Backbone bond lengths (Angstrom), bond angles and torsions (degrees), N, CA, C in turn:
res aa  C-N    CA-C-N  psi(-1)  N-CA   C-N-CA  omega(-1)  CA-C   N-CA-C  phi
1 X - - - 1.517 - - 1.404 103.85 -
2 X 1.421 114.37 154.94 1.483 121.86 -174.28 1.551 106.01 -78.04
3 X 1.305 112.61 159.53 1.442 121.56 177.79 1.501 111.96 -94.82
4 X 1.371 123.23 133.81 1.423 120.91 -169.55 1.650 104.14 -76.24
5 X 1.283 115.32 154.75 1.411 121.76 165.92 1.506 111.94 -50.13
6 X 1.403 118.39 128.22 1.369 121.18 -174.37 1.530 112.15 -73.35
7 X 1.234 115.10 128.75 1.454 125.91 -177.82 1.465 121.75 21.41
8 X 1.316 111.96 69.97 1.425 115.70 173.46 1.517 111.83 -99.79
9 X 1.296 116.14 102.86 1.500 116.45 -171.51 1.443 115.03 -68.12
10 X 1.285 122.02 141.10 1.406 124.89 174.95 1.521 115.13 -89.72
11 X 1.266 114.55 100.39 1.614 118.06 -170.64 1.521 109.79 -64.62
12 X 1.359 114.45 152.17 1.417 129.94 -177.57 1.513 115.31 35.29
13 X 1.263 113.60 59.94 1.458 122.11 174.90 1.520 110.05 -91.99
14 X 1.229 123.34 97.16 1.548 117.02 -175.95 1.501 109.54 -95.19
15 X 1.219 127.19 -9.01 1.321 129.27 -179.08 1.543 114.08 -86.01
16 X 1.324 119.32 127.76 1.437 122.64 -175.73 1.555 108.35 -97.93
17 X 1.302 115.25 117.59 1.453 121.32 -179.20 1.554 106.91 -78.28
18 X 1.387 111.45 154.36 1.404 120.82 168.18 1.536 110.25 179.12
19 X 1.301 117.07 -173.47 1.559 116.39 -169.39 1.509 109.08 -65.88
20 X 1.310 127.02 -13.69 1.481 120.36 177.11 1.507 113.14 -120.19
21 X 1.305 116.19 23.78 1.511 121.02 -175.95 1.616 108.72 -78.37
22 X 1.263 120.89 -19.60 1.513 122.33 -177.99 1.379 113.53 97.16
23 X 1.339 123.97 -1.68 1.443 126.26 -176.99 1.534 107.15 -106.20
24 X 1.393 116.26 143.38 1.373 118.21 -175.76 1.496 114.02 -64.53
25 X 1.367 117.36 133.93 1.460 121.00 175.71 1.579 109.78 -89.94
26 X 1.358 113.02 133.16 1.323 121.29 -174.98 1.579 107.25 -122.41
27 X 1.397 114.03 109.60 1.559 113.31 178.10 1.555 106.11 -71.57
28 X 1.386 105.59 141.59 1.499 114.28 -172.09 1.447 106.15 -153.80
29 X 1.437 116.61 96.27 1.386 125.19 -177.60 1.533 112.88 57.88
30 X 1.347 112.89 -117.70 1.518 120.58 -177.53 1.632 114.90 -89.81
31 X 1.375 116.05 9.91 1.506 119.28 -175.53 1.424 108.16 -151.58
32 X 1.359 113.32 179.18 1.558 121.77 177.78 1.516 110.73 -116.25
33 X 1.249 113.04 128.94 1.516 117.38 175.02 1.640 103.30 -93.79
34 X 1.283 109.91 160.60 1.548 119.40 172.23 1.522 107.25 -125.25
35 X 1.366 112.59 126.53 1.433 116.52 174.42 1.504 111.12 -80.33
36 X 1.365 115.54 126.70 1.367 119.17 -171.74 1.617 104.46 -157.40
37 X 1.296 117.94 131.34 1.418 123.22 -178.28 1.459 116.16 51.57
38 X 1.326 122.24 36.76 1.312 128.52 172.34 1.571 115.61 81.38
39 X 1.355 115.03 12.12 1.501 120.60 -179.87 1.520 104.11 -146.75
40 X 1.346 113.31 175.93 1.461 120.15 -178.91 1.547 116.01 -112.04
41 X 1.354 115.88 136.21 1.436 119.62 -176.02 1.492 106.26 -116.15
42 X 1.351 114.67 151.03 1.514 117.16 173.95 1.545 100.72 -139.20
43 X 1.399 111.73 157.32 1.376 117.99 -176.89 1.541 109.57 -91.25
44 X 1.293 113.86 137.19 1.550 120.98 -174.76 1.502 107.25 -149.13
45 X 1.428 110.98 119.71 1.473 116.15 -174.03 1.571 113.40 50.37
46 X 1.415 114.05 -117.13 1.399 114.46 -175.67 1.622 108.62 -115.08
47 X 1.239 115.71 28.10 1.429 117.91 176.42 1.667 109.24 -148.22
48 X 1.296 113.73 -176.06 1.474 122.47 174.49 1.535 111.62 -109.77
49 X 1.390 114.82 139.18 1.389 122.66 177.72 1.556 108.45 -112.56
50 X 1.286 113.59 150.77 1.567 118.32 167.98 1.446 104.52 -73.01
51 X 1.353 114.93 141.09 1.481 122.72 178.73 1.436 109.03 -125.88
52 X 1.296 118.83 84.97 1.533 125.02 -174.19 1.576 107.62 -117.51
53 X 1.272 117.77 152.42 1.309 120.77 173.91 1.555 117.04 -62.52
54 X 1.363 112.40 134.77 1.505 113.27 -176.47 1.512 113.23 -86.40
55 X 1.316 120.09 -5.74 1.456 120.85 -170.73 1.582 106.93 -160.33
56 X 1.258 115.52 156.59 1.521 123.62 169.72 1.519 116.96 -72.67
57 X 1.263 119.81 115.19 1.457 120.99 -174.03 1.606 101.98 -133.10
58 X 1.372 111.44 108.93 1.441 119.79 175.86 1.570 113.24 -71.78
59 X 1.386 117.03 134.32 1.460 119.05 -174.98 1.719 97.00 -78.75
60 X 1.131 111.72 132.62 1.497 123.09 175.24 1.486 119.57 -46.79
61 X 1.230 118.99 -102.79 1.504 126.92 176.49 1.434 106.65 -97.63
62 X 1.316 116.35 95.56 1.423 125.38 175.17 1.530 113.31 -122.46
63 X 1.337 117.02 88.13 1.457 120.52 -174.91 1.522 115.24 -84.90
64 X 1.255 117.36 -10.70 1.460 123.65 -179.71 1.644 111.10 -78.89
65 X 1.292 115.46 125.48 1.525 115.75 174.31 1.591 112.58 -92.11
66 X 1.209 115.49 117.86 1.430 123.78 -179.60 1.547 107.70 -73.98
67 X 1.388 116.78 147.40 1.381 122.72 172.64 1.448 111.09 179.10
68 X 1.425 118.33 -171.71 1.486 117.77 -176.58 1.504 118.78 -53.09
69 X 1.322 116.38 -38.10 1.427 117.44 179.80 1.570 117.41 -100.63
70 X 1.325 121.13 20.00 1.471 119.25 -172.17 1.424 113.88 -80.56
71 X 1.358 121.86 -14.10 1.405 120.55 178.02 1.527 113.48 100.08
72 X 1.328 121.10 -9.92 1.463 124.50 -178.04 1.479 105.86 -99.14
73 X 1.268 119.86 141.52 1.469 125.23 173.35 1.557 114.76 -56.37
74 X 1.235 117.38 133.09 1.511 116.42 174.80 1.536 111.28 -101.38
75 X 1.346 113.10 149.29 1.474 121.34 -179.29 1.413 105.17 -133.86
76 X 1.486 118.55 116.97 1.452 122.05 168.73 1.545 108.85 -55.63
77 X 1.286 113.51 139.93 1.456 118.24 -178.00 1.489 109.28 -151.70
78 X 1.308 114.18 92.45 1.500 119.20 178.80 1.495 108.27 68.70
79 X 1.445 119.75 -120.14 1.427 120.15 -171.79 1.576 105.46 -109.41
80 X 1.359 116.72 31.84 1.524 117.32 175.35 1.546 103.92 -155.01
81 X 1.343 113.94 -168.44 1.459 122.64 179.85 1.476 109.12 -130.24
82 X 1.258 118.85 129.73 1.539 125.50 170.93 1.397 109.84 -93.13
83 X 1.390 118.14 156.74 1.361 127.10 171.39 1.469 117.42 -124.23
84 X 1.381 113.27 122.97 1.532 118.21 -176.67 1.468 109.95 -70.55
85 X 1.265 115.71 121.83 1.513 122.01 -175.19 1.540 112.96 -153.92
86 X 1.267 121.97 123.22 1.384 125.56 176.38 1.528 112.15 61.46
87 X 1.304 121.61 34.92 1.382 130.57 178.93 1.531 117.20 73.04
88 X 1.286 112.58 17.18 1.563 120.51 170.59 1.422 113.57 -145.10
89 X 1.322 118.68 177.84 1.447 121.46 -178.77 1.490 110.25 -100.97
90 X 1.211 116.11 143.26 1.614 124.66 174.01 1.556 104.02 -117.10
91 X 1.371 111.54 133.82 1.475 125.28 172.90 1.520 108.39 -126.29
92 X 1.458 114.92 133.74 1.480 118.73 176.35 1.433 107.88 -69.98
93 X 1.371 117.61 133.53 1.494 123.25 175.20 1.473 110.97 -148.02
94 X 1.277 115.65 116.30 1.526 125.03 171.14 1.493 110.45 44.98
95 X 1.317 119.51 56.56 1.497 128.17 177.33 1.515 116.41 69.48
96 X 1.317 118.95 18.22 1.447 124.35 162.40 1.486 114.61 -143.67
97 X 1.337 117.27 -177.47 1.410 121.01 -177.84 1.527 112.23 -109.32
98 X 1.324 121.85 132.54 1.447 122.08 -179.27 1.540 111.08 -96.81
99 X 1.286 123.94 149.15 1.459 124.76 171.60 1.605 105.61 -88.70
100 X 1.202 111.72 135.66 1.544 117.76 176.20 1.600 105.21 -118.89
């Protein structure tokens, strides 16, 4: 799985995420990210950090094609859509699926 960008603080984030905040929860390793404004936030000390992949990691054998009716939750992410699957996010990329 890809490594998140190291400690990139999200400035002026006044919203407190949690189970009832209305934003999609995304399990990510040892924490939970929240999809908000086209990117992912994670709690860190007394502030929120961006939690984005630090590198391109292709998902090995992924035969399932994600889309509107695939049954996996979709999460808007920048200029594309990720799909929550098997505890991580998949994003379509040049004929394969990336792990985020």
